[in-house]
N, C-alpha and C positions, 0 to 999 in steps of 0.2 A: 633277454631286454638289457638295453644298452641303459647305462647309468646319465642322469641330465646334469651339466654340468651348469653352474652359476654363472652366466658372463656380466662382468663387471664394465659401466663402462667408467673414463675416466671424468672427474665432474669437471667442470668448465675455470673452477680455481684450480686443478691439479695440470691440468690442459696447457692454460694460458700463462702459466706460472714465471714471472720474472720476466714477460713477452711485451704485456701492454706499458708499463712505462717506457721502456724502451720505445715504443714501436711511436710513441708520443711525444718523445725527444727530451724525456727524462732519464738520461742514463747515470749510471753508477761509474763513476771515472774513479780509475784506481791511476797512478804511476807506475810505469815499466822501468826501473832500473839498469836493465842489461846494457841496452843498443844507447849510449848516449850522444853519441858524435854520428853526423850525417853526412856521410864522405860527397857525395853530390852537391850539395849547399855549403862544404866547408864548414859549419859551424856548430856548433850545439843544439840540441833540440832537448826537447821534452817527451815525451813518447806517453800517452791516455791509453788502457784498455778496460774499456767496460765488463763489470764484475759479469752483470747477468746474459749477455748478447753477444759478449767477444768481439764488441767492434771497436775499431785504434783509431785513435787521429794523433798529429803530431801538431806540436807547436814549435816556433821556432822562439829562442829567449834572444 
């Protein structure tokens, strides 16, 4: 006889953790401090990265 292993499905809360807000446009932006000068534009820029999903955006100063 074999052993029966319980199969636990992830709940909806665990499955979509941190994604639903970003999908609706409510990102949690943090400033990235490494690269502050854009060579192509030739000026200082502020880079933001979403803490939840990792999406990036650039804003010129």
